[in-house]
C-alpha atoms as one frame of an Amber mdcrd trajectory, in Angstrom:
protein
  -0.458  27.497 -33.658  -3.620  29.587 -34.891  -2.194  29.696 -38.548  -1.915
  26.075 -38.594  -5.450  25.751 -37.632  -6.319  28.224 -40.128  -4.549  26.091
 -42.755  -5.955  23.143 -41.787  -9.551  24.542 -41.940  -8.565  26.236 -45.237
  -7.444  22.958 -46.911 -10.504  21.241 -45.431 -12.659  23.760 -47.159 -10.785
  23.055 -50.286 -11.295  19.459 -50.249 -14.969  19.817 -49.290 -15.491  21.276
 -52.828 -14.847  17.587 -54.036 -18.099  16.744 -52.266 -20.306  19.575 -53.486
 -19.949  21.302 -50.119 -19.620  25.327 -49.946 -15.817  25.160 -49.545 -15.153
  28.521 -50.589 -17.446  29.827 -47.856 -15.664  27.674 -45.347 -12.338  29.210
 -46.393 -13.980  32.660 -46.348 -15.236  32.149 -42.852 -11.931  30.575 -41.839
 -10.042  33.784 -43.293 -12.454  36.274 -41.679 -12.181  34.248 -38.198  -8.188
  34.375 -38.527  -8.506  38.083 -39.308 -10.642  38.801 -36.447  -8.298  36.926
 -33.952  -5.468  39.027 -35.366  -7.400  42.336 -35.031  -7.501  42.517 -38.910
  -3.896  43.333 -39.103  -2.508  40.260 -40.902  -5.818  39.790 -43.047  -7.102
  43.221 -43.532 -10.914  44.258 -44.362  -9.580  44.909 -48.149  -8.377  40.936
 -48.147 -11.908  40.036 -46.872 -13.552  42.049 -49.416 -11.397  40.492 -52.313
 -12.320  36.783 -50.725 -16.202  37.719 -50.583 -15.796  38.978 -54.335 -14.064
  35.764 -55.047 -16.447  33.632 -53.492 -19.464  35.220 -55.463 -17.410  34.809
 -58.672 -17.022  31.163 -57.863 -20.590  30.702 -57.361 -21.566  32.373 -60.525
 -18.880  30.541 -62.630 -20.260  27.129 -61.285 -23.671  27.484 -62.365 -23.000
  29.845 -65.185 -20.548  27.535 -66.939 -23.168  24.836 -66.612 -25.645  26.881
 -68.433 -23.396  28.205 -70.934 -22.273  24.472 -71.819 -25.832  23.667 -72.266
 -26.674  26.460 -74.282 -23.739  26.030 -76.627 -24.876  22.527 -77.521 -28.182
  23.681 -78.234 -30.150  22.999 -74.999 -33.580  24.810 -74.652 -34.319  27.096
 -71.553 -36.291  24.146 -69.982 -33.233  21.650 -70.348 -30.865  24.151 -68.766
 -33.388  24.241 -65.883 -33.778  20.692 -65.890 -29.848  20.354 -65.760 -29.360
  22.374 -63.019 -32.245  20.504 -60.974 -30.744  17.301 -61.973 -27.311  18.167
 -60.855 -28.639  19.019 -57.515 -30.723  15.964 -57.095 -27.743  13.861 -58.658
 -25.520  15.277 -55.880 -28.014  14.753 -53.108 -28.692  10.887 -54.474 -24.734
  10.387 -55.082 -23.571  11.577 -51.542 -23.824   7.946 -49.644 -21.533   6.521
 -52.470 -17.802   6.115 -52.790 -17.466   7.908 -49.197 -19.317  11.017 -50.418
 -17.287  11.710 -53.869 -20.459  10.303 -55.406 -22.022  13.456 -54.953 -19.815
  15.216 -57.346 -20.190  12.371 -59.956 -24.121  12.561 -59.275 -24.054  16.170
 -59.805 -22.337  15.788 -62.909 -24.555  12.732 -64.238 -27.771  14.634 -62.924
 -26.894  17.705 -64.922 -26.523  15.349 -68.192 -29.720  13.431 -67.177 -31.863
  16.402 -66.589 -30.935  17.988 -69.816 -31.053  14.965 -71.840 -34.536  13.663
 -70.555 -36.135  17.034 -70.897 -34.824  17.289 -74.561 -35.907  13.913 -75.275
 -39.393  14.155 -73.789 -39.907  17.298 -75.799 -39.544  15.312 -78.867 -36.006
  16.313 -79.726 -34.030  13.388 -81.476 -31.696  11.419 -79.404 -28.635  13.033
 -80.859 -29.831  16.417 -79.880 -30.843  15.158 -76.516 -27.331  13.798 -75.993
 -25.937  16.954 -77.212 -27.600  18.978 -74.656 -26.843  16.747 -71.939 -23.221
  16.536 -72.940 -23.123  20.486 -72.823 -24.512  20.540 -69.290 -22.304  17.764
 -68.148 -19.129  19.623 -69.612 -20.356  23.146 -68.276 -20.916  21.720 -64.694
 -17.322  20.078 -64.856 -15.780  23.585 -65.991 -17.631  24.916 -63.309 -16.501
  22.791 -60.602 -12.763  23.167 -61.764 -13.226  26.968 -61.686 -14.532  27.154
 -58.461 -11.639  24.795 -56.926  -9.152  27.201 -58.799 -10.839  30.296 -57.004
 -10.597  28.381 -53.472  -6.881  27.926 -54.177  -6.486  31.760 -55.121  -8.462
  32.522 -51.912  -5.939  30.561 -49.605  -2.919  31.839 -51.503  -4.211  35.541
 -51.141  -4.893  35.007 -47.255  -1.362  33.317 -46.915   0.249  36.007 -48.929
  -1.388  38.718 -46.501  -0.517  36.928 -43.514   3.076  36.617 -44.514   3.438
  40.394 -45.830   1.995  41.733 -42.575
């Protein structure tokens, strides 16, 4: 029964990533609570430490790939910062649309718009502004996919730990 509740909450955490919520933190908290419930016999402190490291890697990848994507396409530091701010603003603005899925679409489009408009306003040509925006968009998509993959890894690691112990 408790394991079933763990799985439901872990899957909720995974799905919440789609809506821009901190799903990997939900999975970590869920695993920590399940470990605590079982006296850390099935989910050991070593497993919890691995999950914490994965959460940190997921957060770094999400923003790091956005920055890397924008840089690779020639974005300035200002455009990179604007893409991060645009991504956050886009996620907030998009949340009420498409049953919450608008937040992820908004984050991607906001990252593009932030980089594009800053580059354009700084006198870069439209082509360079589009390149910078496109890089920010692709980087953000890569970061989101990476974070989702890490969430899946976290769930699998926890399940394997429970099954083995």
